[in-house]
C-alpha positions in Angstrom: -0.6 -13.1 4.2 -0.1 -10.5 6.6 3.2 -10.2 8.1 2.6 -8.8 11.7 0.4 -12.3 11.9 3.9 -14.4 11.2 5.3 -12.2 14.1 7.3 -9.7 11.4 6.8 -6.1 12.1 8.4 -5.1 15.1 11.5 -7.4 13.5 11.0 -7.0 9.8 8.4 -3.8 8.6 8.9 -1.9 11.4 13.0 -1.6 11.1 12.5 -0.7 7.3 9.7 1.3 7.2 12.0 3.5 10.1 15.6 3.1 8.5 15.1 3.2 5.3 11.4 3.9 3.4 10.4 7.2 5.9 13.9 8.3 5.0 13.6 8.2 1.3 9.4 8.8 1.7 9.9 12.0 3.5 12.3 12.6 -0.2 10.5 11.6 -2.5 6.8 12.6 -0.8 7.1 15.5 1.4 2.9 16.3 0.2 1.9 12.8 1.5 3.7 13.2 4.8 6.6 10.5 4.2 8.2 11.9 6.9 5.6 11.4 9.6 5.3 7.4 8.5 4.1 5.9 11.5 1.8 2.8 10.8 1.8 0.7 8.3 0.9 -2.6 7.2 2.7 -5.3 5.3 1.1 -8.4 3.0 2.6 -10.8 0.5 0.5 -11.9 -2.1 1.2 -14.4 -4.7 -0.1 -14.3 -8.5 0.2 -18.2 -10.2 -1.8 -19.0 -13.0 -5.2 -21.5 -12.1 -5.4 -19.1 -9.0 -5.4 -15.1 -9.1 -3.9 -13.8 -12.0 -4.1 -9.9 -11.9 -5.7 -7.6 -10.1 -7.9 -5.2 -11.3 -7.4 -0.9 -10.7 -8.0 -0.3 -7.0 -6.4 2.3 -4.9 -4.6 2.0 -1.7 -5.7 2.4 2.0 -2.5 3.8 1.8 -1.1 7.0 2.5 2.3 5.7 0.8 2.9 2.3 -0.9 6.2 0.4 -1.8 5.7 -3.1 -4.0 8.3 -5.3 -4.6 8.5 -9.1 -6.6 10.0 -11.1 -5.0 10.3 -13.5 -6.6 9.8 -16.6 -8.8 9.8 -17.0 -12.5 7.3 -15.1 -14.9 6.1 -13.5 -17.8 3.6 -10.8 -17.8 1.8 -9.8 -15.1 3.3 -5.6 -16.2 1.3 -2.7 -13.1 -0.1 -0.5 -14.7 -0.7 3.4 -12.7 -3.1 6.2 -13.6 -4.1 9.3 -12.0 -4.9 10.0 -8.5 -8.2 7.9 -7.7 -10.3 11.8 -7.7 -9.4 12.5 -11.5 -12.0 11.2 -13.4 -10.0 10.5 -17.0 -7.4 9.0 -14.9 -6.9 5.7 -16.9 -6.8 7.0 -20.1 -3.8 6.1 -20.9 -2.4 3.9 -18.3 1.9 3.7 -17.7 3.4 0.5 -17.8 5.7 -0.3 -15.5 7.6 -4.2 -16.1 7.9 -6.3 -12.8 11.5 -7.7 -12.2 12.1 -10.3 -9.7 13.9 -8.2 -6.3 12.7 -4.8 -7.6 10.5 -2.1 -6.2 7.4 0.1 -7.0 6.8 3.2 -4.6 4.1 5.1 -5.2 1.0 7.1 -3.8 -1.4 4.8 -2.4 -3.8 7.2 -4.0 -2.5 6.6 -7.0 -4.9 4.2 -9.1 -3.5 1.4 -10.3 -3.3 -2.9 -10.7 -1.6 -5.4 -12.4 -2.4 -7.2 -16.2 -2.1 -10.9 -16.0 0.4 -13.2 -15.8 1.3 -15.3 -18.8 3.8 -18.1 -16.5 4.8 -19.2 -13.5 4.4 -17.4 -10.6 4.7 -14.2 -8.9 4.7 -13.4 -4.9 4.7 -9.9 -4.4 5.5 -7.5 -0.5 3.3 -5.2 -0.7 4.3 -2.4 2.2 1.3 0.7 3.0 2.4 3.4 4.7 1.0 5.2 6.5 0.8 8.6 8.1 -1.9 9.7 10.7 -0.6 13.5 10.2 -2.2 12.8 6.8 -4.9 10.3 7.5 -6.2 12.3 10.9 -7.6 14.2 8.7 -8.8 13.0 5.6 -9.4 9.3 4.6 -7.9 8.6 2.1 -11.2 6.2 1.9 -14.2 7.6 2.1 -12.1 11.4 1.4 -13.4 13.1 4.6 -12.3 14.2 7.9 -12.9 10.3 9.7 -15.0 9.5 11.6 -13.0 7.0 14.4 -14.5 3.8 15.7 -13.0 1.2 18.3 -12.5 -1.3 16.6 -10.1 -4.4 17.5 -7.2 -5.9 15.4 -4.6 -4.4 13.6 -5.5 -0.9 12.5 -5.9 1.5 10.2 -3.5 4.3 10.9 -5.6 6.6 12.2 -4.7 7.7 15.7 -7.0 10.0 18.9 -5.5 11.4 22.2 -6.0 7.5 24.1 -3.7 5.5 22.5 -5.2 2.0 24.0 -7.6 1.8 20.7 -7.4 0.4 17.5 -9.4 3.4 14.9 -10.8 2.8 11.8 -12.8 5.6 10.0 -16.4 3.9 9.9 -17.7 4.6 6.1 -21.5 5.8 6.4 
């Protein structure tokens, strides 16, 4: 569920990013644009038995990611982390982190990660992909090149141009 579709970007996620996350990320991740976060994509995911129970190894379309366990009773479903996706042996010994209701995990978007299978119950997570156009305008986190921007309808991917009237995404070719 995308939070901007529910009208929660301006009243909730944008102030969270600007007032709390950006100052913290500026200290923790200055090399990833942490002090210059200017956009985000926020959504809620649900893991439950009989539906999505785990999430395979991946990296995010973001410079930085916040993952908060919102609730429900569950067992299992630990998060695991490897190195950056450019490293060939990144998941030889992943670090596992138990996800605790009400707690969040901050990490680089390019860090390989996933969620182990849920044992019991249901877990909902708030995911906020934090983006810094100053970083992604030079290096697309998905194609690892200078972005080739194209106009697109809808919610952009955090790229910017001089003409702010368009929504920009990187054309994967």
